C-alpha positions as CSV (number, residue, x, y, z in Angstrom):
1,A,0.0,0.0,0.0
2,V,1.2,3.5,-0.8
3,V,0.0,6.0,1.8
4,S,-1.1,9.2,0.3
5,T,-3.6,12.0,1.0
6,Q,-6.3,13.8,-0.9
7,S,-5.1,15.3,-4.2
8,G,-3.5,18.6,-3.6
9,H,-2.9,18.2,0.1
10,Y,0.2,17.1,1.9
11,G,-0.2,14.4,4.5
12,R,0.3,15.3,8.2
13,G,3.0,13.2,9.8
14,V,0.9,11.8,12.7
15,C,-2.1,11.0,10.4
16,V,0.1,9.3,7.9
17,Q,2.0,7.5,10.7
18,Q,-1.2,6.1,12.2
19,T,-2.6,5.0,8.8
20,A,0.7,3.4,7.8
21,I,1.0,1.4,11.1
22,D,-2.7,0.3,10.8
23,L,-2.0,-1.0,7.3
24,L,1.1,-2.9,8.6
25,T,-1.0,-4.6,11.2
26,L,-3.4,-5.7,8.4
27,G,-0.5,-7.3,6.6
28,Y,0.2,-4.7,3.9
29,D,3.7,-3.7,2.7
30,V,3.5,0.1,3.3
31,H,5.4,2.8,1.4
32,V,5.3,6.4,2.5
33,I,6.4,9.2,0.2
34,V,8.4,11.5,2.5
35,D,8.5,14.5,0.3
36,A,4.7,14.5,0.2
37,T,4.3,14.4,4.0
38,S,4.5,17.3,6.3
39,S,4.0,18.0,10.0
40,R,3.4,21.0,12.2
41,T,7.1,21.0,12.9
42,D,10.2,19.4,11.4
43,T,10.8,17.6,14.7
44,D,7.3,16.0,14.5
45,R,7.9,15.0,10.9
46,V,11.3,13.4,11.6
47,F,10.1,11.5,14.6
48,A,7.0,10.3,12.6
49,F,9.3,9.0,9.9
50,Q,11.6,7.3,12.4
51,R,8.6,5.6,14.1
52,M,7.3,4.4,10.8
53,R,10.7,3.0,9.7
54,Q,11.0,1.2,13.0
55,A,7.6,-0.4,12.5
56,G,8.6,-1.6,9.0
57,V,7.3,1.1,6.7
58,F,9.4,1.7,3.5
59,L,10.2,5.4,3.2
60,T,10.6,6.7,-0.3
61,T,10.5,9.8,-2.4
62,S,8.0,10.9,-5.0
63,E,10.6,10.6,-7.8
64,S,11.4,7.1,-6.8
65,M,7.8,6.0,-6.5
66,I,6.9,7.6,-9.9
67,L,9.7,5.8,-11.7
68,T,9.0,2.5,-9.8
69,L,5.3,2.6,-10.8
70,A,6.2,3.5,-14.4
71,G,8.3,0.3,-14.5
72,G,11.1,1.6,-16.7
73,S,12.0,3.7,-19.7
74,D,9.8,1.6,-22.0
75,H,6.7,3.1,-20.4
76,P,4.8,5.1,-23.1
77,Q,4.8,8.3,-21.0
78,F,8.3,7.9,-19.5
79,R,9.6,11.1,-21.2
80,D,6.7,13.1,-19.8
81,L,7.4,11.7,-16.3
82,Q,11.0,12.7,-16.6
83,R,10.0,16.3,-17.4
84,I,7.8,16.4,-14.3
85,I,10.6,15.0,-12.1
86,K,13.2,17.4,-13.5
87,T,11.1,20.4,-12.4
88,E,12.8,21.9,-9.5
89,A,11.1,21.0,-6.2
90,Q,11.0,22.8,-2.9
91,D,13.6,21.9,-0.3
92,T,12.1,19.2,2.0
93,K,14.8,19.9,4.7
94,L,15.1,16.1,5.2
95,L,18.8,16.1,4.3
96,S,19.5,18.1,7.4
97,F,18.4,15.2,9.5
98,P,21.1,12.5,9.2
99,T,19.0,10.0,11.3
100,L,16.7,9.4,8.4
C-alpha cells in the first residue's frame, strides 16, 4: 500500500503514521512518500518517519515512486514523467536530519 492523502494536500505526519501502522497490522507492505508528507514542525515530521521506519514502513520519495510505478524507460509516458521529475522541487529539509 502506498499511503497518500487527498489530491493537492500534503499528509500530516501523525495521520500518515497512524494509517501506515494500521495498514502494517493488516499485513500490507506500506510505502510512505516522504516529500509528500509534512507536519506541524520538522521535529514531529522526523520522529514520525523514524517511528514508521522502526515499524517496518518503507520510506521513499515521489521521484522514486513515480519511476517505480512506471516500470522503466519503456513506459509510453516515460519522457513526460522525466520532465515532471526534473522540475525543481521545494527543499524538503530532510537532508539536514542524518538519522533518516
